C-alpha positions in Angstrom: 52.7 10.9 -27.8 52.3 14.0 -25.7 53.4 12.2 -22.6 56.6 11.1 -24.3 57.4 14.6 -25.2 56.7 15.9 -21.7 58.9 13.2 -20.2 61.7 13.9 -22.7 61.5 17.6 -21.8 61.6 16.8 -18.0 64.7 14.7 -18.6 66.4 17.3 -20.6 65.8 19.9 -18.0 67.0 17.6 -15.2 70.2 16.9 -17.1 70.8 20.6 -17.6 70.4 21.2 -13.9 72.8 18.3 -13.2 75.3 19.9 -15.5 75.1 23.2 -13.7 75.5 21.5 -10.4 78.5 19.6 -11.6 80.0 22.9 -12.9 79.8 24.2 -9.3 81.9 21.2 -8.1 79.0 19.4 -6.4 79.5 16.1 -8.2 77.5 13.9 -5.7 74.4 16.1 -6.0 74.8 16.3 -9.8 74.9 12.5 -10.0 71.7 12.3 -8.0 70.0 14.9 -10.1 71.1 13.1 -13.3 69.7 9.8 -11.9 66.3 11.4 -11.1 66.2 13.1 -14.5 66.7 9.8 -16.4 63.7 8.1 -14.8 60.9 9.7 -17.0 62.7 8.7 -20.3 63.2 5.2 -18.9 59.5 4.9 -18.1 58.6 6.0 -21.6 61.0 3.5 -23.2 59.6 0.6 -21.1 56.0 1.4 -21.9 54.9 2.2 -18.4 53.8 5.7 -19.3 51.5 4.3 -22.0 50.0 1.8 -19.6 49.4 4.5 -17.0 47.7 6.8 -19.4 45.5 4.0 -20.7 44.5 3.2 -17.2 43.9 6.8 -16.1 41.8 7.9 -19.1 39.5 4.8 -19.3 36.1 5.2 -17.7 35.7 1.5 -17.1 38.9 1.5 -15.0 37.5 4.3 -12.8 34.2 2.3 -12.5 36.2 -0.6 -11.3 38.0 1.5 -8.7 34.6 2.8 -7.6 33.3 -0.8 -7.2 36.4 -1.7 -5.2 35.8 1.3 -2.9 32.1 0.4 -2.5 33.1 -3.1 -1.6 35.5 -1.9 1.0 32.9 0.5 2.5 30.3 -2.4 2.7 32.9 -4.6 4.5 33.5 -1.8 7.1 29.8 -1.1 7.6 29.1 -4.8 8.1 31.9 -5.2 10.6 30.7 -2.1 12.5 27.1 -3.4 12.7 28.4 -6.8 13.8 30.4 -5.2 16.6 27.6 -3.0 17.7 25.1 -5.8 17.8 27.6 -8.2 19.4 26.6 -11.0 17.2 28.0 -14.2 18.7 29.1 -12.5 21.9 26.3 -10.5 23.4 25.3 -13.0 26.0 28.9 -13.6 27.0 29.4 -9.8 27.5 26.3 -9.5 29.6 27.4 -12.5 31.8 30.8 -11.0 32.2 29.3 -7.7 33.3 27.1 -9.4 35.8 30.0 -11.4 37.2 32.1 -8.3 37.5 29.3 -6.4 39.2 28.7 -9.2 41.7 32.3 -9.8 42.6 34.5 -12.8 42.4 33.1 -16.3 42.7 35.5 -17.5 45.4 37.5 -14.5 46.6 39.5 -16.5 49.3 40.5 -19.2 46.8 43.8 -17.5 46.0 44.6 -16.5 49.5 47.0 -19.3 50.3 49.2 -18.5 47.3 49.6 -14.8 48.3 52.1 -15.2 51.2 52.8 -18.9 51.7 56.4 -18.7 50.4 57.6 -15.6 52.3 58.4 -15.3 55.9 56.8 -12.5 57.8 58.8 -9.4 59.1 59.2 -11.1 62.5 60.9 -14.1 60.9 58.0 -16.5 61.2 56.1 -17.9 58.3 52.4 -17.2 58.3 50.2 -20.1 59.3 48.6 -21.7 56.4 45.7 -22.9 58.5 44.4 -19.3 59.0 44.4 -18.3 55.4 43.3 -21.6 53.8 39.6 -22.1 53.2 37.9 -24.7 55.4 36.8 -26.8 52.5 39.1 -27.4 49.6 36.1 -27.7 47.2 34.2 -24.6 48.3 35.2 -22.6 45.3 34.3 -25.4 42.9 30.9 -25.7 44.6 30.3 -22.0 44.3 31.0 -22.1 40.5 28.7 -25.1 40.0 25.9 -23.4 42.0 26.3 -20.3 39.9 25.8 -22.2 36.7 22.9 -24.2 38.2 24.6 -27.6 38.3 
């Protein structure tokens, strides 16, 4: 009941300000002010205000919001612990660090693709025999040896 009275007073004040604005020949601004001032009365008439007040002043609703917040915090904590421990990915990260520290498995494996399609500055194409590895399967053998196969 009190909220309906407050909303009606807000609407009346807003319509009064809209009338003064229209008196000053600012009709576009007066129309916007009138539109905003009619919103509280519309909310009271549709029952939204009663629903909001019943939600705000019930302790069970606030307890529900508290439980939802607790649930969100627990989800974030569990994700943080999972990332910190590296569950499911700790070994892979250690292996990646070891590989990065030791260098590439076959550093010359991509050498033929670096300059094979472009001629050199002198007009001659680089010889593929110099940059190609002696054995085509040397990089595969290195990978297999690394994994113990």
